[in-house]
N, C-alpha and C positions, 0 to 999 in steps of 0.2 A: 488611481492609488498610488504612495509617493511609495519609492522603493523602504522604506523606514515600516512602513504600516504593511506592504506585501511578504518584509522579513516577520512581523510579529504575528500578522495572518497565518504564515508556513509554519512558525514557533507553537502557536498555540493548537491548531493541527496535528502535527507532529506531536505533543504531548497526549493528544487525545489518542493516537496510533501506537503509543510509548504504553499506555492504561493497558491498552485492548489486549496489545504482544505480551507483554506480561503475564497476564491472565491463563495465557496458553501454555507454556514452556517454562513456568515457576511451578507448574502443577507435578511435572512431573519425578521431582525427585519425592515428593508425597504420597507417591504410588504407594511403596512397600506398608508406610504408616497406616493410611487408610481401610486398608487389605486386611492388616490388623486389628486396627478399633471394629471395624464391622462385621467382623471374621467373615472374608468370603474371598473366593476362588481370583488366581490372576486373569482369569479370562474374564470374571465380571470385572474385577478391577476397569482392565484394558477396555471395558464397555464405555467407562465414560469417558476413555481418550476416541475411542468409533464414533460415540453420537457428537463431540466436539464435533471433528472434523466434519462431519458430515453435516452439521445446522453451517459452520464457517465456512463451507462450500457453497452452500446455495440460498442463503440467507442475505446475501449482498444484489444478488437478483432481486429481493423485495426492496429493501434501502435503496437503492441504485435509481429507481424508476420513478420512486416518490420524489427523491429530491432534486432530480430533474424536474418537477413540478412545480412541487408545492416548496422549495428551496431548501438550502442546506443546514442555517442554524436551526429550525424546529424540529428537524431527523437529529443532530446533534444530540441538543438539551433531552427528545423525547428516549431516543435509543442511550444515552447516557442512563438517563432515569433508572431505567429497566438492570441496566449491569449494576448501577450502584446496588440497586435492592435485591439484584440477585448475589452479589457478592456480600452481603450481610446476611441475608438466608444462609450459604454456603458456610460460612464461620458459624452459623448456630445450629446447622443440621443434625438430627439426630437418627435418620436411618440410610439406606441407602437406595432407596428409592427415590426420596427426598433430593438426594445427592443428584441423582442421574438425572432429574427434573429439572432441577436447577443450571445444572452443567449446561442443559441444552438452551433455558433460557438467557444465559451468564454467554454462552455461543452466537446466539441467534441477536440479541444487541451489540457485540463487541464487533461484530463482522461488519458492521458500517461503515468501519473506519477507514478499513482501506479505499473502496468503492468511492467515499463521498470526499475521504482526503486527496485523493489523487483530482478527483472532480472540483473544487474549491482551488487547488491551482490552476487548473485550466480555467477558470472562471477568473482572476487574478493576474495571470500570468499572460504577455502575449506569447508567439511561437519562439520568437529570438530569444530569449530570456526563460524559455520554462523548463528547462532543463537542470539548470541550479535550483529552483526551487524545488522539484523533483527530489533535488540529491539531499536536500533537508530530512523530506518524508522518509525515502529510502534508506538512508543512514540509518537515521532513529528506526527502523523497522529492523535493520540487519545488526545494532547493537546490541537490542533487547533480545534478538534473537540468540545471539549468543551470551549473556548476560544474565539472562532470566534464569537458565537451571543453576549457575552460581546463588543467585538470591534467594532462592526456594529452595534449594536444598540449606542453606544458614539461617533462613527462620526456622525451617521444618526442625532444622536439630537443634538450637538454640531456644525455640519457643514450642509450639506446635505448630499442625501441618494447618491449625484452621487460623493462623497469624497471617499465613501468608493470603488470607481472602479481607484478614480484619487491615492490612495492609492497601490491598485493593481498592477496597471500600475509602480509606483516606483519599490515597493520590486521587481515585475516579471523582470525588468530591471535590476536590482543590481546582482537579480539571474541569467540571462542569461550572464552577464559581465562575472560573477564568474565561468558557465560552459565555456565561450569562452575561459578564460585565464589560466584557471586551471584544469579542469573535464579532463582526458583524453581517450580516447576511450578502452573501457573492453570487448568487444566480442572476444573470442578467435581468430575467422578465421579472424578479423578486428586489432589486436595489431600490434601494429610496433614490430618487430621483428629483433632484432638486432645481431650482432657478434662482436668480437675482431675488428673488422675495421671499426666498427660503423655501420651506418645508411643501413638496408637493401634494397631490389628494390620494399619491401612493402610497401614502405612511400606514405602515402599521407596525405597533407595538411589538409584535412578536420577533421582528426580524427587524430590531435597533437596541445596540449591547446599552446595558444600564446608564455605564458612562456617559451617553448621550443626551437621556433624559437626566441624569445629577449637573449637565454643563448648562443643559434649559432651562430646569429651574433656578440656577445659579445665576443666567442671563434675564430671567421673567427679576428676580427678588432686585438686583440693580436696576430693573426698569429703563434697561439699554434698546432701545429704537433700532437699532443697524442690526441688520440681519446677522446672525451667527453662523458658525462653518463647527462640522461635524466630524465621524469615523462611522462614512465614508465620504469623500468630497467629491459629488460628481454632479458636474455641470453639463448640461443638454440644451440642447436648443428643441423649438415648440415643436418641430416636427418628430426629432428623436422622441420628445414626451408624450409624444402619441401613438407611436411606435410600440412603445413602454408601455402605455396604459394597454392598447388593443394587443398586446400580448400577455400582459399580466390575468389581466380578464378571461382568455382563451385558456392562462393555468389554472383559472378559479373552477371553471367549464368542467376541467378534462380528469379524468380518474386515468391512472396509468395504467398499462397496461403489461403485465408481469412476466408475459413471454414474448412481447415483441423485439423484446434484446436479444431474446435468444438468434432471432432470423438477423442478425448481424452478420454470424458465423457465414451464412450463404454468398456472403461479398467474395470473393477472392484474396484482394488483399488483403484484407482485417486479418481472414482465417490463417493467410501466412504469415501477420506478423505477430498473432496469438501463439501458433506450432512453436514459430520460430523464437518465441521467448521463453516461453515453456517447457521448451523441449532441452533446454539448455539449463535456463535457472531451476528447474523441478526436480529436475534429475538430480543437477549439484547437492542442491538443500538436502532431498530427502536420504543420499547416500550418506551427505554426512553424518545428520542428525541421529538418523537408524544404527548408522555400522558404529558410530565412535564410543557409545558408552560399552557395547558389549564387547566390542573387538579390544579398546583400550582396555578395561579392565584384565582381558585372560592372556592377551601378547604381554602389557608393561605392569599386569599386576595392580592398578590403580585402584583409590576407593573411590565415592562418589564424586566429594567436592575436588579431586584431582582432577575427575575425570571432566568435569565443568570448568576449569580452568583451562582444559583444552579447549574452550570453544574460541575464547579469545584470540586468538590468531588469526581464524577467519573474520571475526568482527574488525581490527585492526586492518588486514585484508580489503575490508567494505570500505573503511571511511577514507583512509589512502584511495581506493579507487573513485569514492565521489568526491573528493578535490579532483584528481586527475579528468574523471570525466565530463563533469559540469561544463567549466569552461570550455573544454575541446569539441564539447556537442554544438554548443552555443557560438564555437568561432566557425564550424566547419558549416554549421545555417546561415551565418554569416557571409562567409565566401561562396557560398553556393547562389545567395541571393544576388551577391555584388553581381556574378558571373552572369547572372540574366536582367541585369541591369535595372536593377529595384532599388531605388532610393535608398542612404540607409538611415534616413527620416524616416522611412517608411516600415521599412526592418522592424526600427526600436518599438512601433507605435502601433501596425497594422496588427488587429487579430483576425483579419482572415488569409487566408495561405492561397493564393492564382492556381485555378484550374491544374494548369499546366506547367506549374511548376514544379520540381524533380526533388517534391521534399522526402523521396525514401532514399535516395541518395544522400541528402543532407543530413537523414536521422542515420542512417545505416551504415555511412563510407567508415570503410577499417573493421567493423565490428567482426566482422567473418576472423578477420587474423585475431582476433582476440580470443573468436571461439575455439581456433583450430589452438592455441594457445591453450586454453581451458580443457581444450580434450587431450593433449599429453599429461598433464598434469594430473588430471583425473584416474590417466589411465596407470601412470608412475604412483600416483597414490598408493593404487591398487596392489602392487607389486612390490613397493614399500613394504606392507602391511605385510605381504605374503612371507618375504625374506626375514620378518622381523627386524627391520634395520632402529637406529638407535632414534628414541621418541622426538628427538629434535628435529631431523626430515620430515613424517609425515606431517609435523606442525607447521613447517615451512610451509607444504605444498597445500594447508588449508591457507595460508598466507596469500598464497596464489591464488587458489581459486575464489576466493573473494574479492580479491584484486579485480580478476576477471568477469567474479559474476555483478558487481554492481555498474559496468561502462553498459552490460548488454540489459538489464533491467531499465536502467536510464532511458536509454534508446527506446527501447520498445514501450515502456510509457508515455514518454514523451510524444511518439509518431501515432499511438492510439489516440491520445487526444487531439491531436494536428488531425487527425482523421475524423472525428467525430468530437468536434469541439462541443455543440448545444446540448449532449448528450454524454456527454465526460465521466458521470459516474456507473451510466449503465455500460460503456463501454467495458471500462473497468471492472463489474460486476460480471461481465461475461471471463471476460480475464481471468480474473479469481475463479470461475465456476470451473472453465477449463483447466486450468493451473492447480486445483485439488483434486481433481481427477486423475491425475497423472501422478502428482506426487502420492495420494490413497494407493494409485498401480504398483509405482516402485516400490515404496515400502510394503505393503503387501507381497512381492516379491522379489526383493531383495535379497533374505534371508537367506528363502528357498534356493534361491541357484546359486548363492555363496557355499552351501550346503552341497552341491554337487559338484561343484563343480571349483571352486573354494576363489578364493579374493583378486586375485591375480585376470582371473579370466572372467569373473563377473566384472571388473571394473571398466577389464579393457573392451566387452559386450558392450555397456553402457555407454562408455563414451564415444565409441564408433557411432553408434543412435545419435548423437550430438550431431553428425555431419550434416541429417536433415534439416539442421538448423541455416549450419551455409548454406546449403540447396536452396532451401526460403527465401532467406535474403538475397542471393544471387538471381532470384527469379522475380524480385519484388522491384529487384533499381531495374530491370530491363522492361518489366511489363506494367508496373505498379501504376504510372501516372495515367497507361493506356485505362484500367480499370476502375482508378481513379478517376476521371474526365465520364467514363460509361456512369457510375455509380450516382455523380451528381447529379447529369443529366436527367434520371429518373427522381 
């Protein structure tokens, strides 16, 4: 793929992730209106959030293995059809039971975005450039996380809570058509193989974007005898074509094993990477998202819309962090590769990382310092709320949390894809599963702990727990290469 093609693919995938992320958090401001319309208790209306989080946690373990075998593009199209249908149903639902079931379907369908999205980036980007493309998706998710409550509150206030789902229906339809027309298949075992004579026998219409067929028909109408180019353009040798053919036939026979991906956690290097990422990032996100509405309303006497605006500093911090971390991670990778005397041309083009390459140092170098700074910021954040400091102080600290959080997530996701390049969607599904469990645990316990020991000590305890990430990273840098070599030999 050319650079422009990679950027286009990353932008389309990011729009997919944006719509699915909006469906999660834009719903929160509408909870009081839904409770009033259906005349239900707080516990029942909160159940719609609980079941959504549950399905969002384990559903990637279904979508990831399928996309790693059958391809990315068919799963995008199929899952988003389900998402669009659920949005239409939610906008017209007449009963609470229907609302609950449709939210399950919506969570099940939209949860494919994270796993397959990062898997797609793993397909198109080499390790030396992967961090920059991961930033596009990561920044989109972080921005939507902060802006979704604002958007949901405005739509609910000006129109109705049902219009949240009509809005998602429209965005979902636009995104689905962009995938249908422009997004090619990126999974290497399913990608279109070409030689100088045109298309090979690997062609399959469900894997080819419509713009290709339009181009083909135009060429046929003009009766051009020369071979045509299309999107994507891949030229292979006969030997590579035979390898792709064998891989393709194998994929057609094989059914995905949905429990196999959980076994990734038995490898110490992979489990430590997931723990080191989840321990910090999931705790940060959970604490900020759950404590901000409750405590900002009581401490600073803010309304729902004003509380939604308070998420903007975190989003800005994530954006700034993404612009800094992407080039820094790629530069670190190249510097380590040059120290290993790997030619610069191989660094830019190679998709395979040598077994003895210190990939853990290349990806995690300096991340321990970022986590340590994030720890101090989180601890300070709790005590600032405890002493009821000026509103600007916690907002600045939220910006710093976002600034620290993004490099950690980008480094971790890039490293996971580096370690399991052929099963990138599956490994991201495992990461999402562990992250959802930690987030659910943090959400379930944080308010209980605050009630017993207060804001300051609660954030201090959670901040100190993040030291697990620092210890895990140091262990990975020291022993990770040996563990990876042992795993690759098996």
